[in-house]
ZAMARGU-4260 file (C-alpha; in steps of 0.2 Angstrom, whole numbers, plus 5000, padded with zeros to 4 digits):
<rodrens>
0) 6385/5627/6281 | 6403/5629/6286 | 6415/5628/6300 | 6417/5647/6300 | 6409/5655/6316
5) 6409/5673/6323 | 6403/5678/6340 | 6391/5690/6332 | 6386/5698/6316 | 6396/5714/6321
10) 6412/5703/6322 | 6408/5695/6305 | 6406/5712/6297 | 6423/5717/6304 | 6430/5702/6297
15) 6423/5706/6280 | 6430/5723/6280 | 6447/5716/6285 | 6446/5703/6271 | 6442/5717/6258
20) 6457/5727/6263 | 6468/5711/6262 | 6461/5707/6244 | 6464/5725/6238 | 6482/5724/6245
25) 6486/5708/6236 | 6477/5713/6220 | 6487/5729/6220 | 6503/5719/6219 | 6498/5715/6201
30) 6485/5728/6196 | 6491/5746/6195 | 6477/5759/6199 | 6459/5754/6195 | 6455/5755/6213
35) 6436/5758/6210 | 6435/5744/6198 | 6443/5732/6210 | 6431/5738/6224 | 6416/5736/6213
40) 6421/5718/6208 | 6424/5713/6226 | 6407/5720/6231 | 6398/5710/6217 | 6407/5695/6223
45) 6402/5697/6241 | 6384/5701/6236 | 6383/5685/6225 | 6381/5695/6209 | 6390/5694/6192
50) 6400/5709/6184 | 6403/5715/6167 | 6419/5724/6163 | 6418/5736/6149 | 6433/5744/6140
55) 6444/5745/6125 | 6457/5731/6123 | 6473/5732/6133 | 6466/5739/6149 | 6471/5723/6159
60) 6453/5717/6161 | 6458/5699/6159 | 6473/5701/6170 | 6462/5708/6184 | 6450/5693/6183
65) 6464/5681/6184 | 6473/5690/6198 | 6456/5690/6208 | 6455/5671/6205 | 6473/5669/6211
70) 6470/5678/6228 | 6454/5669/6231 | 6454/5650/6235 | 6442/5646/6220 | 6442/5636/6205
75) 6444/5647/6189 | 6440/5644/6171 | 6441/5655/6156 | 6430/5655/6140 | 6436/5665/6125
80) 6420/5670/6116 | 6422/5670/6097 | 6410/5670/6083 | 6410/5651/6081 | 6408/5647/6099
85) 6393/5635/6102 | 6382/5634/6118 | 6388/5617/6121 | 6406/5623/6122 | 6401/5633/6137
90) 6389/5621/6146 | 6396/5604/6141 | 6387/5590/6131 | 6383/5572/6132 | 6395/5559/6125
95) 6394/5541/6121 | 6405/5531/6133 | 6414/5515/6130 | 6399/5506/6140 | 6387/5512/6127
100) 6379/5524/6139 | 6378/5543/6137 | 6387/5553/6151 | 6388/5571/6153 | 6405/5579/6149
105) 6405/5596/6159 | 6410/5612/6151 | 6420/5626/6157 | 6405/5634/6166 | 6407/5622/6180
110) 6419/5633/6190 | 6418/5645/6205 | 6424/5660/6194 | 6421/5660/6176 | 6429/5673/6165
115) 6418/5676/6149 | 6431/5685/6139 | 6425/5697/6126 | 6408/5691/6128 | 6400/5702/6115
120) 6411/5694/6101 | 6399/5679/6100 | 6381/5678/6093 | 6366/5680/6105 | 6362/5662/6104
125) 6378/5657/6112 | 6377/5672/6124 | 6361/5665/6130 | 6369/5649/6136 | 6375/5659/6151
130) 6357/5665/6156 | 6351/5649/6166 | 6369/5647/6173 | 6369/5665/6179 | 6351/5666/6186
135) 6348/5648/6192 | 6366/5643/6196 | 6363/5627/6186 | 6363/5621/6168 | 6350/5610/6159
140) 6357/5598/6146 | 6346/5585/6137 | 6332/5588/6150 | 6344/5585/6165 | 6348/5599/6177
145) 6366/5600/6183 | 6370/5611/6198 | 6385/5623/6197 | 6398/5624/6211 | 6396/5637/6225
150) 6401/5651/6225 | 6398/5654/6207 | 6403/5670/6199 | 6403/5676/6181 | 6415/5690/6177
155) 6413/5695/6159 | 6423/5707/6148 | 6416/5717/6134 | 6423/5728/6121 | 6414/5744/6116
160) 6400/5739/6104 | 6406/5752/6091 | 6421/5740/6088 | 6422/5728/6073 | 6415/5710/6076
165) 6405/5714/6091 | 6386/5709/6094 | 6376/5719/6107 | 6371/5709/6122 | 6353/5705/6124
170) 6344/5715/6137 | 6339/5699/6147 | 6358/5695/6147 | 6363/5712/6153 | 6350/5712/6167
175) 6358/5696/6174 | 6374/5706/6178 | 6373/5715/6195 | 6386/5728/6190 | 6392/5735/6173
180) 6409/5742/6177 | 6418/5754/6165 | 6437/5754/6163 | 6446/5769/6157 | 6464/5772/6152
185) 6477/5774/6166 | 6484/5790/6171 | 6501/5795/6165 | 6509/5791/6182 | 6500/5774/6183
190) 6505/5770/6165 | 6524/5773/6170 | 6522/5761/6184 | 6513/5748/6173 | 6527/5749/6160
195) 6541/5748/6173 | 6532/5733/6181 | 6529/5723/6165 | 6545/5726/6156 | 6556/5719/6169
200) 6557/5702/6178 | 6541/5699/6187 | 6540/5689/6203 | 6523/5691/6211 | 6520/5681/6227
205) 6501/5681/6228 | 6493/5673/6243 | 6476/5666/6246 | 6467/5678/6257 | 6449/5672/6257
210) 6442/5655/6256 | 6427/5649/6247 | 6418/5645/6264 | 6422/5663/6269 | 6414/5670/6253
215) 6399/5660/6255 | 6398/5666/6273 | 6400/5684/6268 | 6386/5682/6254 | 6374/5676/6268
220) 6380/5690/6280 | 6376/5704/6267 | 6358/5698/6266 | 6357/5699/6285 | 6363/5717/6286
225) 6349/5728/6292 | 6343/5742/6280 | 6332/5757/6286 | 6316/5761/6277 | 6322/5777/6271
230) 6337/5770/6262 | 6327/5756/6255 | 6314/5768/6249 | 6328/5779/6241 | 6334/5765/6231
235) 6317/5760/6224 | 6314/5778/6221 | 6330/5780/6211 | 6325/5765/6200 | 6308/5772/6198
240) 6314/5789/6192 | 6323/5780/6177 | 6306/5774/6169 | 6300/5787/6156 | 6282/5791/6156
245) 6279/5786/6174 | 6274/5798/6189 | 6292/5798/6196 | 6302/5801/6180 | 6312/5816/6179
250) 6311/5828/6164 | 6328/5823/6158 | 6323/5804/6159 | 6307/5808/6149 | 6318/5817/6136
255) 6333/5806/6134 | 6328/5788/6139 | 6318/5775/6129 | 6315/5763/6144 | 6322/5762/6162
260) 6327/5749/6175 | 6316/5735/6182 | 6314/5729/6200 | 6330/5719/6199 | 6340/5736/6199
265) 6331/5740/6216 | 6337/5724/6223 | 6355/5726/6218 | 6355/5744/6224 | 6350/5738/6241
270) 6362/5723/6241 | 6376/5733/6234 | 6374/5747/6247 | 6374/5734/6261 | 6390/5727/6255
275) 6398/5744/6252 | 6394/5749/6270 | 6401/5733/6277 | 6417/5733/6268 | 6420/5751/6275
280) 6416/5745/6293 | 6398/5751/6294 | 6384/5740/6300 | 6370/5747/6290 | 6370/5757/6274
285) 6365/5775/6271 | 6360/5785/6256 | 6378/5788/6251 | 6381/5770/6250 | 6367/5768/6237
290) 6374/5783/6227 | 6391/5775/6227 | 6386/5760/6218 | 6371/5767/6208 | 6381/5770/6192
295) 6387/5752/6191 | 6369/5745/6194 | 6359/5757/6182 | 6371/5761/6168 | 6367/5745/6158
300) 6348/5745/6163 | 6343/5761/6155 | 6342/5764/6136 | 6346/5781/6129 | 6336/5787/6114
305) 6343/5794/6098 | 6342/5812/6105 | 6353/5808/6119 | 6366/5800/6108 | 6365/5814/6096
310) 6368/5827/6110 | 6381/5816/6118 | 6371/5814/6134 | 6379/5799/6143 | 6371/5786/6155
315) 6382/5792/6169 | 6376/5810/6167 | 6357/5805/6167 | 6360/5794/6183 | 6369/5808/6192
320) 6355/5819/6189 | 6343/5807/6198 | 6352/5810/6215
</rodrens>
């Protein structure tokens, strides 16, 4: 697959942990704070998953994505989602050439990292254009299948759905995202550093620290990392507990949840836990690794009912009660 070779998988995990540290260091030159957000994005990238960043405008969601693309040796495209965006504006379309034959004109989805900016400002019909790309790593236009480049990674940003001009993402679309990552306001000290750094002369010298071949190798490595039966069973049990009306559902789930997470959540819990362990220098995940990434995997896969919303019960509070 590549020219990259390690003497053992242990050495490869060590290299992955070192690459993670290098990535955080380079990204930290531009992004102040948001350490947990950066870690979650890198975990989803190394796990071959997609991420949805959720937060109000002005929290540097777009800057974070563009910075990550700068420090990775990957092709990057940005799609600004607007109410009038059409599916073909994402996938591309066939055009009639001078030779009187149709040829496929590739859209911006053909890149290693695709930033779907403000994804919930476009109607569901256009959002659905991403479904095949995110799941199959290909797009079909006029009956012909076109393979997307590898690695392929969608990073979407979303404004809170309470804001004007937003559409809720379809459940099938949400389920394609490995992680749903919330962004909060910076602390007072972080905001001081942000303002200092952005109101003067900026001269960031970012270097490429991970190549596309290394990313593909890490993605395969994550799947090879062994996981004990008790950790795997814990992950599946955690997902099962989110389903109201079932044998494993907790009292709080039955009271506040309309429906819970599907099997894809269990898969992502295990993959995410493996990667979380590896980037911290461990060769197999434990239950704590599952718990560390559980909120990112589950928070967009459980749907609260009206009672939960009325009482201010958040997804995070429900998920924490499952541990």
